[in-house]
N, C-alpha and C positions, 0 to 999 in steps of 0.2 A: 615467429607466430607459433601458437600452441599445437598440439596434435588433437585437434577437434574434427577431423574428418568424419570419423564414423559416428560421433555423436550428431553432427551438424546435418549428415546425411538422413540420420532417421527422422530428424526433426521436419523434414519435408512433407512427410505423410500426416504428422500429428497438427501442423500449421492447417492443413486443410480441413482439418475436423473443427476448428474455432467455429463457435457461434457467430454468425455476423447480423447486421441489423435487421434483416429479413427475418432470420430464425427468432429474434427477440419479438418482432412484430407477431410473427405466428404464434410464439409461447403466450403472449398476452392477449392475444385474440380467443384463446380457449376460455370457456364459459365459466369455470371456477376452478378453486384451488385444486381439488381432485384432478381434474381434468389438465391441469398444467403441470403437475408434478409427474402425470402418466405420460405427457408429451416431452417432458425433461428426460424421461427414464429412456423413451426411444430416442433421443438424441445420441451424438459422440460423449456427452456427459453421463450417459445412462448407467454406466457401470459405478458411477459415485454416488448415485442416489440412492437413499435407503428403500428397500422394499417393504410392503407391509401398509399398516393403516396411514390414510392420508386425513388431513385436516386437524382441528384442533390447536391449541396454543403452542405445543411444542414441536409441531410437524416441520414448520420453517427452519427452525432452529437445527432441527436434526439434519436437514437439506444442507444448510449453510455450513454446518461443522464438518458433514461429509465431503462437500465439495473443496473445501480449504485442506483437509487431511488428504484428498486426492491430489491437489497442487503440491503438497508437501513431498508425496511420494514420488512424484513426478520429478521434482527437483533433485531428490536424492538417486534417481536412477539416472538422470543426467549427469550427477557427479560421478557416478560407478562408470559411465560410459567413456568420461574424459579421461582421455591419456595424459600423462605427464604431471609431476606434483605441482609445478608453478601454474599449470592451467585449472587444476582442481582447487588450490588455494584461491585464485581469483573468484572462481565460481563459488566456491564455500563463503567466501566474503560477502559477494553479493546476496546469497540466500540468508545470510546472518543479518543483513540488513532489516529484515523483516521484524527483528526483535525490537526494535524503538517501536514500531506499529503495535506489536504484541504488548508492550510495556503501557503505551497510552490507552489501549483498548481496555486493559485490566483497571488501570486507575480511574478512566471513564465510568466503566461499569460499577465499581465500588463506590466511587463518588456519588453516584445517581441512586444507589441502593438497589440496583439492577439485578433481578435473577441470576444466579450463577451461570447456569446454561445460557442465557442470553448474551451474558458477557463474554463466555467463552466463545460462544459464534462469532463475535466480533474480532477475535484476537487471531491472528494468523498462526499455525504451530510453526516453531521455529527450531532448527537444529539445534540440539544441546540443551534445549529447555523441555524436560519431560512434560506430558500431559497432566499427571498427577501434581506437578509444581504449578502449573498454570492454574490448574483447579483450586489448589490451597490457596494460592494469591487472589484469586477472585472470590472465595469464600472469607477473605478477611474482614474484619470489623471495621477498618477505615483505610485511607488511601496510605499513610506511613506503614501500617502492618502489611499492606499488599505488597509494597515495594520491598520491605524488608524481608518477605517471604521470597520475593523473587531473587533478591541479593543472595539469600541463603541457599537458594537452588543452584547458585554459580551464574546469575545473570549479572555480567558487568555493566550492561545498559541500565537493567533494574537499580544497581547499586549507585549508578550516576545520577539518576533521576531521585533515587531516595535522599540523596545529598541535600535536596530541596525541600522535601517533604517535612521536616521537622516543625517548620512553621506553615504548614498548610492550612489554608481557610478556604472553605468551599466559595465564599464570596469573591476570592481572589482568583479562582479559576484554575486550571491545571496547566495553562500555557507554559509557565516556567519548568515545569516538570518534563513536559513532552519535549521541550527545547533541549534540555539536559540530556534526554535519551537519545534524541536523533544526533547531538553532537558526539556522542560516546559511540554510536553506531558507526559514524561516519568516520570518526578517528581511527577505529579497527579498521574498516575497509581501507582505508588510507595507507595502513600500514602494509597491507598485502601488495599494493601497487607499488613499493618502493624499488623492486627489483627492475623495474623496466621493461620494456619490450612494448609492442603493438598492442596485444590484450591487456594489460596493465593500462596503457593510455587509454583504451577503450572503456575501461571501467572507471577510471580517474576522470574521464569526461562525462560519464554518467553521474558520477558522484556531483560533479560541479551542477550539473543539471538538477539534481536533487536539492542541493543548497539552495539554488534559486525558487525551486518550489515552496520548500519550507519557509524561506524568507518571505515570499508572496503570500503564503498563508497567514504568517504572522501580522504583516503589515496590514493585510486585509481585515484580519479579526480585530487588529488595534483600531481601524478605521480612523486614523487621524491622532489617537493618543499618542503620548510620548513613549517610546520604547525602552524598556530597562537597557541597562548599560550591556548586559550579555543576552539579550532578547534575539539579535540576529546573529546567524552563523557567517563564518568566513570560508571563502573559498568558492563563491559562485562564478558563473559564466557572463550572463546577460544581466543579472541585477547584481551586480557587484561594484567595488570601489565608490566612485563619485556619484554614479546612478543610484546606487543602494542608499548613500548618505542623502541624497537629493530626494528620494521618495520618502524615507524616514523623517524627514524635517516637515513633511506636508501635514497639515492639520485638519484637512477635511476629508471624509470617506470616500466622497466621488473622485477628489483629486487623487487621492491615494490609488484607487482602482482605475483610474485612466493612467496614471504612470505607470502603474506595474503592467497593465495590458499593453502599452506602448513599448515597455523594456523586453517583454517575454514574446512581443510577437502575436499576442493575443487581441481577441475583440473584448471590449469591457463589457458588453452584454453577458459573455460566458462567465465573466468574475461577479454577477450582480448579485449571487445569493450564495451563502455558504457551501451548500451542498452542490451547486452548479460550478462553483470554484473549485471544489476538491476533485470533482470528475474532470473538469476543463484540465488542470494541473497534471492528473495523472494520465490523461490523453497525450500531453504534451511529451512526458515523459517515454511514453509507448512508442510515440511517432519518431522520436529521436532515437532511439535504439533501434526501430526498423531501418531508418536510413543508415545508420550504421552498419546494418546487418547486410542490407544491399550491396552497400559500397566495399565491405570486406567479407564476402562469403564463407571463408574458410577460418573466420577469426572467434573469438569469444562473443562478439556481438550477436552472433546467431542465437546461441543458447539464451543470451541475455534477453533479447527481444522477444523471444517465444516466452520465456518465464512471466517477463513483465504482461504479454498479452493475455497469458493464462490467469494471471493474477486479475487483471482488469476484467476477463470474461466472468469469474467468479462473482466479482462485485456487481458486474452489470445485471447478471442472472438474479443475484440476491436481490438486487434493488427492483427489478421488475416484480419477483415474487412478493416481495415485503410490501411495494407500492400498490400492486393488486389488492392484496389481502386487505389493506386498509381503504380500499376504494378510490383511491386517487384517479383523475382522470387519465386515460390512456396516453393522450398528447404530452401532459406533463411528466409521466414516467419517461416515455420515449426520449423526450428532450434532454433527460439527464442520462438515459442507457445507451443511446445508440453513439457510434464512433462518429458517422458521418464522413469517414476517410477509409 
């Protein structure tokens, strides 16, 4: 087991500051955007929320970007607090998994012609990828150019996605690129697990759970369409082998949803919409790491569970702020944002 005593001890106080469902409800109950941002500044996340003028089209983008940057800095602090080269390598591999999400966010933003700052707000900061490299990619003229910019900045994940970008057509969607990015990020993390040990096994199990989530998202998006030969990832736990092949052979969206939910121990209602499925699959990953952390309180599972919960917290807060700004009904926002566990 890695020497994580000091880092894990410090995480106890940090976990207590995570915003729970009641805090999100209180945040949403505030009268307007300015009031919600002021309430957020008064919370445990307050130090990350930029001060100054509230409101306007850029206010929420600045807040989301600041929350993501605070999360990146917390990950770097945890890395510094972790003793032992093997433990640090495993934690670094976990942090680098976000590179796939960053590449996907950049590609989606560029494909949609979204403003650069909005694209960047959706892209998690990644160790080893400077902010100016992400901005250059988000400013690219098209998706192949964006991925080429990431590859030129040293992103192996961007390069892997870029191999699929030559024939990119908007009508075909970004799914093949996103799967290639996820496959490259997972392969890199698996290499960090090769030396064995309890902490490596914990990360390996998390990677298998991530494969389940990625394959579930792919199958739900295809809704019964025939998957391409390389559309599904190897190495899952619950949605793998014969189970995965059986679900992939289904040709009706409802049947796919029911089979995926049964394989993953989830309710079909959680997977009924793309945004609901995304949140539910993320919740499943967080809960699995929490169980690992409770069972192995001196292991790598503790910082992994904390960082996964912090990632989810940032997304939940962003969802509440963005949903409220769009005027969505409170219960609809909370049905997606609340953990319920």
